[in-house]
C-alpha positions in Angstrom: -5.8 -12.6 18.7 -5.7 -14.3 15.3 -2.3 -15.7 14.4 -2.6 -14.1 11.0 -3.7 -10.7 12.4 -6.7 -8.6 11.5 -8.2 -7.7 8.1 -10.1 -4.4 7.8 -12.8 -4.8 5.1 -14.5 -1.6 3.9 -17.8 -2.4 2.4 -18.1 -5.8 4.1 -21.8 -6.5 4.0 -22.4 -7.4 0.3 -20.8 -8.1 -3.1 -17.0 -8.3 -3.2 -16.6 -7.0 0.3 -18.8 -9.7 1.9 -17.1 -12.5 -0.1 -13.7 -11.2 0.8 -14.5 -10.9 4.5 -15.7 -14.6 4.5 -12.6 -15.7 2.6 -10.2 -13.9 4.8 -11.9 -15.3 7.9 -11.6 -18.8 6.4 -7.9 -18.1 5.9 -7.5 -17.3 9.6 -7.7 -13.5 9.7 -9.9 -11.7 12.3 -12.3 -9.3 10.6 -13.1 -5.6 11.3 -15.9 -4.9 8.8 -17.3 -1.5 8.0 -20.5 -1.3 6.1 -23.4 1.1 5.3 -26.7 -0.5 5.7 -30.3 0.6 6.4 -32.5 -1.4 8.7 -33.8 -3.5 5.9 -30.4 -4.7 4.7 -28.6 -4.8 8.0 -29.2 -8.6 8.3 -26.8 -9.1 5.4 -24.0 -7.7 7.5 -25.0 -9.8 10.5 -24.9 -12.9 8.3 -21.4 -12.1 7.1 -20.3 -11.5 10.7 -21.8 -14.8 11.8 -20.0 -16.7 9.0 -16.7 -15.0 10.1 -17.2 -16.0 13.7 -18.1 -19.6 12.6 -14.6 -19.7 10.9 -13.2 -19.4 14.4 -11.9 -15.8 14.3 -12.9 -12.6 15.9 -15.3 -10.4 14.0 -16.4 -6.8 14.7 -18.7 -5.0 12.3 -19.5 -1.3 12.4 -22.5 0.2 10.5 -21.8 3.6 9.0 -20.1 5.6 6.3 -16.6 4.3 5.9 -15.5 7.6 4.4 -16.4 9.5 7.5 -13.6 10.5 9.8 -15.6 9.8 13.0 -16.3 6.2 11.7 -12.6 5.7 11.0 -11.8 6.8 14.6 -14.4 4.4 16.0 -12.9 1.6 14.0 -9.4 2.4 15.1 -10.6 2.5 18.7 -12.1 -1.0 18.3 -8.9 -2.3 16.8 -6.9 -0.9 19.7 -9.3 -2.5 22.1 -8.8 -5.8 20.5 -5.0 -5.3 20.6 -5.1 -5.8 16.8 -2.3 -6.0 14.3 -3.8 -5.0 10.9 -2.3 -7.3 8.3 -4.8 -6.5 5.5 -6.8 -3.5 4.4 -9.5 -4.1 1.7 -11.2 -1.1 0.1 -14.4 -2.3 -1.5 -16.7 0.8 -1.4 -19.3 1.1 -4.1 -21.3 4.2 -3.3 -21.4 7.1 -5.8 -23.7 9.3 -7.8 -24.9 8.0 -11.2 -25.9 11.0 -13.2 -24.9 12.3 -16.7 -22.5 15.2 -16.9 -24.6 17.0 -19.5 -28.3 17.7 -19.1 -30.8 19.8 -17.2 -29.3 21.3 -14.0 -31.5 19.3 -11.7 -30.6 16.0 -13.4 -26.9 16.3 -14.2 -23.8 15.8 -12.1 -22.9 18.6 -9.8 -19.9 19.6 -7.6 -21.3 17.9 -4.5 -22.0 14.6 -6.4 -18.6 14.4 -7.9 -16.8 15.3 -4.6 -18.8 12.8 -2.6 -18.2 10.0 -5.1 -14.4 10.7 -5.3 -14.1 10.9 -1.5 -16.0 7.6 -0.9 -14.7 5.5 -3.8 -11.2 6.8 -4.1 -9.8 9.2 -1.5 -11.0 7.3 1.5 -8.4 4.7 0.7 -5.7 7.3 1.4 -7.4 8.5 4.6 -7.7 4.9 6.0 -4.0 4.2 5.3 -2.9 7.5 6.9 -5.0 6.9 10.0 -4.0 3.3 10.5 -0.3 4.3 10.1 -0.7 7.1 12.6 -2.3 4.7 15.1 0.7 2.3 14.5 -1.7 -0.5 13.5 -0.4 -1.1 10.0 3.1 -2.5 10.0 5.7 -4.2 7.8 4.3 -7.0 5.7 0.8 -5.6 5.6 -1.3 -5.7 2.4 -3.5 -2.9 1.1 -5.9 -4.0 -1.5 -8.5 -2.0 -3.6 -11.3 -3.1 -5.8 -11.5 -1.3 -9.2 -13.3 -2.2 -12.5 -13.1 -1.7 -16.2 -15.3 1.3 -15.6 -12.1 3.2 -15.1 -11.3 2.7 -18.8 -14.7 2.9 -20.6 -17.7 5.2 -20.8 -21.1 4.0 -19.5 -24.3 5.9 -19.2 -24.4 8.2 -16.1 -21.2 6.6 -14.9 -18.8 9.6 -15.2 -18.3 10.3 -11.5 -17.8 6.6 -10.6 -15.4 6.1 -13.6 -13.4 9.1 -12.5 -13.3 7.7 -8.9 -12.1 4.3 -10.1 -9.3 6.0 -12.2 -8.3 8.0 -9.2 -8.3 4.9 -7.0 -5.9 3.2 -9.3 -3.6 6.3 -9.2 -3.8 6.3 -5.4 -2.7 2.6 -5.4 0.4 3.4 -7.5 1.3 6.4 -5.3 0.8 4.6 -2.0 2.7 1.6 -3.3 5.8 3.7 -3.9 5.5 5.7 -0.6 4.9 2.6 1.5 7.6 0.4 -0.2 10.2 1.4 2.4 7.9 0.2 5.1 7.5 -3.2 3.3 3.7 -2.6 2.9 2.4 -3.6 -0.5 -0.6 -1.9 -2.3 -2.4 -3.5 -5.2 -5.8 -3.3 -6.9 -7.9 -6.0 -8.5 -10.0 -5.1 -11.5 -12.9 -7.4 -11.3 -14.9 -8.6 -14.3 -18.5 -7.8 -14.7 -20.4 -9.4 -11.8 -24.0 -9.4 -10.8 -23.7 -7.4 -7.5 -26.0 -4.9 -5.9 -23.7 -2.1 -7.2 -24.1 -3.3 -10.8 -27.9 -3.4 -10.4 -27.8 0.4 -9.7 -26.1 1.2 -13.0 -28.7 2.2 -15.7 -27.1 -0.1 -18.3 -26.1 -2.8 -15.7 -28.3 -5.6 -16.9 -27.3 -5.2 -20.5 -23.6 -4.9 -19.6 -23.8 -8.2 -17.7 -25.5 -9.9 -20.6 -22.9 -8.7 -23.1 -20.0 -9.6 -20.7 -21.4 -13.1 -20.2 -21.7 -13.7 -23.9 -18.2 -12.5 -24.6 -16.4 -14.2 -21.7 -14.4 -17.1 -23.0 -14.8 -18.9 -19.7 -18.5 -19.1 -20.4 -19.8 -17.2 -17.3 -19.6 -14.0 -15.4 -17.1 -13.3 -12.7 -18.4 -14.0 -9.2 -17.6 -12.4 -5.8 -15.9 -15.6 -4.7 -13.6 -15.4 -7.8 -12.5 -12.0 -6.7 -12.2 -12.9 -3.0 -10.0 -15.8 -3.8 -7.6 -13.5 -5.8 -7.5 -11.0 -2.9 -6.6 -13.7 -0.4 -3.9 -15.0 -2.8 -2.4 -11.4 -2.9 -1.9 -11.7 0.8 0.4 -14.6 0.5 4.1 -14.2 1.6 5.2 -15.2 -1.9 3.8 -12.0 -3.4 5.6 -9.6 -1.0 7.5 -8.2 -4.0 4.4 -7.4 -6.0 3.1 -3.9 -5.5 1.5 -1.0 -7.4 -0.3 -3.2 -9.8 -3.8 -3.5 -11.2 -4.6 -7.2 -11.6 -7.5 -8.3 -13.8 -9.7 -11.1 -12.4 -12.3 -11.7 -15.1 -11.9 -15.1 -16.7 -10.5 -13.5 -19.9 -13.5 -11.2 -20.4 -11.3 -8.1 -21.0 -9.2 -9.7 -23.7 -12.0 -11.4 -25.6 -13.1 -9.1 -28.4 -15.5 -11.4 -30.3 -18.5 -13.3 -28.9 -17.3 -16.9 -28.8 -19.0 -19.6 -30.8 -21.7 -21.6 -29.0 -20.3 -24.6 -27.1 
């Protein structure tokens, strides 16, 4: 068993989740990764798992929908088999419907699209916390961390369902933080800057959004998955045990820079 315990990373095969799994493994946490990959993209998950193992920790990766109750039960069974103590839960799920709210019935957002997006990208955080607590795997000192974005605050084309889910996720973080405080479990979210990830590539305006963010960012570049992973690992440190219920921006100043900076 890892001396630092286990980290459960939801969405562990790409983007922020992959970078965070690698960073947590390097910091000494064993990794239980849950990811949803087709045969063509499954090698990504195996590469992340191999890197975690190379860091000298245990690594178990499960392919399937992290919002599915059966998949959660399978993950909990694997943790029990490993006699795991879950020290960190990272929610980095980016799977939702990208449709406008207004338009032809066949093209617009419908009840099933909105319900699925909310369940995967927001509500599943609650279900994982509940199930880990019920299994007595999440104890005092644990960290619960969620990935959000400025999409919770602004309007993007066809992004309504995801925007609503991100706003709900931040609300869940606050509620869980208060309810888990007596157990000495902290809950925080990181609002990452615009980053060229597979999730961004699926957004209709994603490429333009990245170009504008890069031009505006006073640090002179976009956020990277490693930037965000480093912040998440830092939030696990003992010195931040009194920090809970927050949404922390990790974006190099992107969110506070209104004007495009002068050329360097």
